[in-house]
C-alpha positions in Angstrom: 115.3 15.6 70.6 112.9 15.7 67.7 113.8 18.3 65.1 111.6 20.2 62.8 113.9 22.5 60.8 116.0 21.1 57.9 119.3 22.3 59.3 121.3 20.8 56.4 119.3 22.9 54.0 119.7 25.9 56.2 123.5 25.6 56.0 123.5 25.2 52.2 121.2 28.2 51.8 123.2 30.3 54.3 126.5 29.6 52.6 125.1 30.4 49.3 123.7 33.8 50.5 126.9 34.6 52.4 129.2 34.0 49.5 133.0 33.9 50.2 133.6 37.7 50.2 137.2 37.1 49.1 139.4 40.1 49.2 143.1 40.5 48.4 143.4 42.9 51.3 142.2 40.4 54.0 143.7 40.7 57.4 146.0 37.9 58.5 145.7 35.9 61.7 148.9 37.5 62.9 147.5 41.0 62.4 144.4 40.1 64.4 146.3 38.5 67.2 148.5 41.6 67.5 145.5 43.9 67.5 143.8 41.8 70.2 146.9 41.8 72.3 146.9 45.6 72.3 143.1 45.7 72.7 143.3 43.5 75.9 145.7 46.0 77.6 143.5 48.9 76.6 140.3 47.2 77.8 141.8 46.0 81.1 143.2 49.4 81.7 140.0 51.3 81.0 137.3 49.1 82.4 139.3 47.9 85.5 137.6 44.5 85.1 139.5 41.4 85.8 138.6 38.1 84.0 138.2 35.1 86.2 139.5 32.8 83.4 141.6 33.3 80.3 140.1 35.0 77.3 139.7 32.8 74.2 142.4 33.3 71.5 141.2 35.3 68.5 140.4 33.4 65.3 140.1 34.7 61.8 137.4 32.8 60.1 135.6 32.9 56.7 131.9 33.5 56.2 131.2 29.8 55.9 132.6 29.1 59.4 130.6 32.0 60.9 127.5 30.5 59.2 128.1 27.2 61.0 128.6 29.0 64.3 125.5 31.1 63.9 123.3 28.2 62.9 124.7 26.2 65.8 123.7 28.9 68.3 120.2 29.2 66.7 119.8 25.4 66.9 120.8 25.2 70.5 118.5 27.9 71.7 115.5 26.9 69.6 115.4 23.2 70.6 112.4 23.3 72.9 110.3 25.4 70.5 111.4 23.3 67.5 110.4 20.0 69.3 106.9 21.4 70.1 106.3 22.5 66.5 107.5 19.1 65.2 105.1 17.2 67.4 102.3 19.7 66.8 102.5 19.2 63.0 101.9 15.5 63.1 98.6 15.7 61.4 97.0 12.3 60.6 97.4 10.7 57.2 100.0 11.4 54.5 99.2 15.1 54.5 100.8 15.6 57.9 104.1 13.9 56.9 104.4 15.8 53.6 103.4 19.1 55.2 106.0 18.6 57.9 108.7 17.8 55.4 107.8 20.9 53.3 107.5 23.1 56.3 110.8 21.9 57.7 112.5 22.7 54.4 110.9 26.1 54.3 112.0 26.8 57.9 115.5 25.7 57.0 115.5 28.1 54.0 114.3 31.0 56.3 117.0 30.2 58.9 119.6 30.0 56.1 118.6 33.3 54.6 118.7 35.1 58.0 122.1 33.7 59.0 123.6 34.0 55.5 122.6 37.6 55.3 124.1 38.2 58.8 127.3 36.5 57.7 127.8 39.2 55.0 127.8 42.0 57.7 129.2 40.6 61.0 132.8 41.8 61.7 133.4 39.9 64.9 131.7 37.9 67.6 132.3 36.6 71.1 130.5 33.3 70.7 129.2 31.9 74.0 126.7 29.1 74.6 123.3 30.4 75.8 122.1 26.9 76.8 123.5 24.2 79.1 126.6 23.4 77.1 130.2 22.6 77.7 131.4 24.1 74.5 134.1 26.6 74.9 133.6 30.3 74.0 135.3 31.6 70.9 136.5 35.0 69.8 135.8 35.2 66.1 136.7 37.8 63.4 135.3 37.4 59.9 138.2 38.2 57.6 136.6 39.2 54.4 134.1 41.5 56.2 136.8 43.2 58.1 138.6 43.9 54.8 135.5 45.3 53.1 134.5 47.5 56.1 138.1 48.9 56.3 137.9 49.9 52.7 134.7 51.7 53.5 135.6 53.4 56.7 139.3 54.2 56.2 142.1 54.9 58.7 145.3 52.8 58.8 144.8 49.0 59.0 146.3 49.0 62.5 144.0 51.6 63.9 140.9 50.1 62.3 141.6 46.6 63.4 142.5 47.6 67.0 139.2 49.6 67.2 137.2 46.5 66.2 139.3 44.3 68.4 138.5 46.5 71.4 134.8 46.0 70.9 134.9 42.2 70.7 137.5 41.9 73.4 135.2 44.0 75.7 132.5 41.3 75.2 135.0 38.6 76.1 136.0 40.6 79.2 132.3 41.1 80.2 131.5 37.4 80.1 134.7 36.2 81.8 134.7 38.9 84.5 131.0 38.8 85.4 130.2 35.2 86.4 126.4 35.6 86.4 126.1 37.2 83.0 125.9 34.2 80.7 123.6 32.3 83.1 121.3 35.4 83.3 120.9 35.7 79.6 120.4 32.0 79.2 117.7 32.0 81.9 115.8 34.9 80.2 116.0 33.1 76.9 114.8 29.8 78.4 111.9 31.6 80.1 110.9 33.2 76.9 111.0 30.1 74.8 109.3 27.9 77.4 106.6 30.5 77.8 106.0 30.6 74.0 106.1 26.8 73.8 103.4 26.6 76.5 101.1 28.8 74.4 101.5 26.9 71.2 98.1 25.4 70.2 98.4 22.0 68.5 95.3 22.5 66.4 96.6 25.8 65.0 99.9 24.1 64.0 98.0 21.4 62.2 95.9 24.0 60.5 99.1 25.7 59.4 100.3 22.3 58.0 97.2 22.2 55.8 97.6 25.9 54.7 101.1 25.2 53.5 99.6 23.6 50.4 97.6 26.7 49.6 100.3 29.3 50.0 104.0 29.9 49.8 105.4 27.6 52.5 108.2 29.9 53.4 105.7 32.7 54.0 103.7 30.4 56.2 106.8 29.4 58.2 108.0 33.0 58.4 104.6 33.9 60.0 105.0 31.1 62.5 108.6 31.6 63.5 108.4 35.4 63.6 105.0 36.9 63.7 103.2 34.1 65.6 106.1 33.7 68.0 106.2 37.4 68.6 102.5 37.3 69.5 103.2 34.4 71.8 105.7 36.6 73.6 103.1 39.4 73.9 101.5 38.5 77.2 102.3 40.6 80.3 104.7 38.1 81.8 106.5 37.4 78.6 106.7 41.1 77.8 108.4 41.7 81.1 111.0 39.0 80.4 111.5 40.3 76.9 112.0 43.9 78.2 114.7 42.6 80.6 116.5 40.7 77.8 116.4 43.7 75.5 117.7 46.0 78.3 120.5 43.5 79.1 121.6 43.3 75.4 121.5 47.1 75.1 123.8 47.4 78.1 126.2 44.6 76.8 126.4 46.2 73.3 126.4 49.8 74.6 129.2 49.1 77.1 131.4 47.6 74.3 130.6 50.6 72.0 131.5 52.9 74.8 134.8 51.2 75.6 135.9 50.9 72.0 135.6 54.8 71.7 136.9 55.7 75.2 139.7 53.1 75.9 142.4 55.1 74.0 140.6 58.1 72.6 143.1 60.6 74.0 146.0 58.8 72.2 144.2 57.9 69.0 141.9 60.5 67.2 141.3 58.0 64.5 138.8 56.2 66.7 136.5 59.3 66.7 136.7 59.5 62.9 135.8 55.9 62.5 132.8 56.3 64.8 131.6 59.3 62.8 131.9 57.4 59.5 130.2 54.3 61.0 127.3 56.4 62.3 127.0 58.2 58.9 126.6 54.9 57.1 124.2 53.6 59.8 126.1 50.4 59.7 125.2 47.6 62.0 127.3 44.6 63.1 125.6 41.3 63.5 126.6 38.7 66.1 125.0 37.5 69.3 122.3 40.1 69.5 121.2 39.5 65.9 121.0 35.7 66.3 118.8 36.2 69.4 116.6 38.8 67.7 116.1 36.6 64.6 115.2 33.6 66.8 112.6 35.5 68.8 111.1 37.5 66.0 112.0 40.8 67.8 114.1 43.5 66.2 117.0 44.8 68.2 117.3 48.1 66.3 120.4 50.2 65.9 118.7 52.8 68.1 118.8 50.4 71.0 122.5 50.0 70.7 122.8 53.8 70.6 120.7 54.1 73.7 123.0 51.6 75.5 126.1 53.5 74.4 124.5 56.8 75.4 123.7 55.4 78.8 127.3 54.1 79.4 128.7 57.4 78.1 126.6 59.4 80.5 127.2 57.2 83.5 131.0 57.2 82.9 130.9 61.0 82.6 128.9 61.5 85.8 130.2 58.7 88.0 133.4 57.4 86.4 134.3 53.9 85.4 133.6 52.7 88.9 130.1 54.0 88.7 129.6 52.4 85.3 130.9 49.1 86.7 127.9 49.0 89.0 125.9 47.4 86.2 128.0 44.2 86.6 127.3 43.7 90.4 124.3 41.5 89.8 121.2 41.0 87.5 119.2 43.4 89.6 121.8 46.2 89.0 121.1 46.1 85.2 119.1 49.2 84.1 115.6 48.8 82.9 114.6 50.1 79.5 113.2 53.3 81.2 116.5 53.8 83.1 118.5 53.4 79.9 116.6 56.5 78.7 117.0 58.2 82.1 120.5 57.3 83.5 120.0 59.5 86.5 117.2 57.3 87.7 119.5 54.3 87.5 122.2 56.1 89.5 119.6 57.0 92.1 118.5 53.4 92.4 121.9 51.7 92.6 123.3 54.3 95.1 126.8 55.7 95.6 129.2 54.4 92.9 131.5 51.7 94.1 134.0 49.4 92.4 132.2 46.3 91.1 133.4 42.8 91.7 136.2 42.1 89.3 136.8 45.8 88.8 
């Protein structure tokens, strides 16, 4: 596969931006394993979902390792788009080769900045391949970021770590209990990228190659990879697919947010205090959704995660966990963006609550 982005430069930039975040109060691997063991029992008990395969073991990683994971995911998903850009920038003569090299470096710097900044914020991530890949999923926790966030939000180390572990464990349970979920997200991403690739005009790419020498190359690449790509996704069909992807990600994140608050709320009031402080700071975790949003040039705002959580909170209050589990019965059962705002419409469409497969 022909590549366009300078991924080695991207990694160097990302690691530099991320820093090491060293903290004397970092959580140990043993502490995270213990928190995840407790979290699994709470998530299984609350969600009534049953994984079809074992959950991956938790891993405490540094920012540099998360950078490698984040860039790897970005590289996997962007392959077709990157190949098309690489071939489209083959302008005749020496200008084309130099422009492509400069543009590839600029694109690598942009990717590195995005992932490096994300590495400073992300607390944990269920890393799963969103392309045809045999690589095993991983359950990652970024040690220095956990320590920093705990200092900011408070509560005992055990309560804080278990709360975060519930969120990430819920993601692992989602993807291991719902056999169609990964394939559904992958197909939506593939459809979006293929649609954008089909609309790329070779002449415009060669024109951009010439413009690189008259402007800041990173600015030109940012326009291509974000603004121009967003416009490529703006057609009616692409907008429909993008809406479905955004709705699915809102449900996935909102469900995890709901579970992390509800799984043991009656037994641990510290969860509610953590939620209040998190909302006050308007903090945002990175991870899977952020990688996807940065790739596609779309912004999955904090509000969307709140909408997803409010939807799950409301459905669970009205129809119980069995009703909420209806979202996992198949891709057509996922709510639309409109239904996320009006949960009663989703309930009316899916019918009488029933226990979902794996529940």
